[in-house]
N, C-alpha and C positions, 0 to 999 in steps of 0.2 A: 504494500500500500504506500503510495507516494504521498508525502506530506507537502505542505506549502513550502515553496522555495523561498527562503529568506537568507540573504548573505549580506552582512554589513561589515565593512572594514573601516576601522578608525586608524588613521595614520598619525594623528596628533601633530606635534611639531617636530617631526623627525629631522627635517633639514636643520632646524635650529639646534637640536640636540647634537647632531654631528658637528656643527660649527663650534659648539662650546665643549665638545669632548664627552658628553653624557651618552648613556645608552639610548637607542631609539625607543620611542613610545611603543607599547605593545600593540600588535595587530589583534583586534578583537573581532572574532568571526563566530557567527551562530549558524549551525547546521541543523536541519530537520531531517527526519528519516526520509530517504529517497533522494537526498542531495548527493548525486554521484560525482566523483568517486569517493567522497569522504564519509558518507553515512548511509548504509543501506542494509536491508534484510538479506541474510544468506540462507535462512531456512525458516519455515513457518509463516504465519500471517498474524495480525494482531488478535485474531479470534481462536488460534490454536493453543493447546496447552503448553507448547514449548516453542520459543522464538529465539533465534540467534541473529545478531546483527554485527556488522563490521563498522568500525570507526577509525579514523586516522587522518593525518595530514602530512604534507611535505613542504619544505621551504628551500629556496635558493638564496644563499648569502646569509649574512648575520641578521637576525631578527629576534625580537622578543614577541611571544605569541600568547594569546588567551583565547582558546577555542572552546565553544560550548556546543554540546550535542543534546538536542531537546527532543523528547518523545512522550506520548501518552499511550497507554494500553487500556482497553475497555474491560479489564478483568483484574482481580486481585491475585497476588502471588509474591514470589521472591526473585531477586536479580542476583547475578554473579557475573564476573568478567575478569579480564586481564588486559594489561597494556604493557608494551615493551618498546625499547629502542635498541639499536646496535650501531656501532661505528668501527671503522678500521683505522682511523687516524684522528688526531685532535682537530684537523681542519674540517671534518664532516661530522662533528659531534653535535648531537641534539640532547639537551639536558632538560628533563621534566622537573620543575621545582615543586609542583603540587598537582594532585588530582582531587577534585571536589565532586562528590556524588551526592546529589540531593542535600547539599549544605554541609556534608561531613567531609572534612579534609583528610587526605591520605598522603603520606610521604612515599615516594617511589625509590626503593633502595637501588644503589649503583653497584656494578661490578666493574672489572677492568675494561670491558668492551660494550657497556650499555646499562640499561635499567630494566627492571621487571617488577610488576605488582599484580597480585591476584587477590580479589575480594569476593566474598559470598555472603548470603543471608541478608541482602538489602531488601527491606520491605517495599513492595510496589503497590500503590493504591490505585484502584480503577479510576480512570478518567481524570487523573491529576498529572500536571506537567512534571516530568522527571528530567534532571539535567546531569550530564557528565561534563565537567569543566576541566580542561587540561591547560596548565600554565607552564611556560618554560622559555628557553632561548636556544638559538643555534650558533655555531661557530662560523668562521669565515666562508665556508662553502655551503653551509646549510645542513639539512638532515631531515629524517622522517621518523614518525612514530606510528604504531598501529595497535589496535585493540579489538577485542570481541566483547560483546555484552550478551548474556543469555537470560531469558525470563522463563520461569516455571510457574504455571498457574497453581493456585492454592487447591489442594486436594482435601476434601472433607475427612475428618478423623473417623476411625472405625466406629466410635460411639455415635457420631452423627449419622452415619449410614444405617446403623442398627435402629436408631430412633426413627429415622425417616421410613425405613421398610416396615417397622412395627406400626407406625401411623397409617401407612397404606393398608396394612392387614386389618387393623381395627376399623378403618373406614369401610373396607369391603365387607367385613363381618356385620357391621351395623346396617349397611345397605341391604344385605342378603336377608337379615333377620326381619327387616321392616317390610313385611308383605302385607298388603292391604287387600281386603276382599270386598268386592262390590256386589251388591244384590240388587236386582231390579224387581220391582213389584209389578 
């Protein structure tokens, strides 16, 4: 399902920042599901019990970035996902300073050749805007990051299923028992 295409880029006063030797202002970009090639479904639909989506971005040259990936799902459940970067030299290094999922910040640990973060158990509320925000910077040649987000619909607990089936059974028994007889004179 394609979402509304909205992409806003804020350059701020990048030329002034370069002139006085400060870092350039962050590029703020918002992606909605279906904004190719940055944010799209890889399996499922918003109505299936399991949904997987890809999100990511790439940059050329040095830049500070602030990417937001926004989506809604018409059902309750939990989310999980991962995000990673990799680089072969310092000139193509992309560093994620923070990932914020629905207002909760996460630090992305580094290793010698990139970063990786996996999260799970994120509550997803039906018909509410969810956001994955990725903040960071690239080195002189730029870099890329990529991630996956997975949604699993809420499954009723066994006790809920037993109560529901018991309710259907009692309703059926009550309807069966309630026979009326009509007599015509």
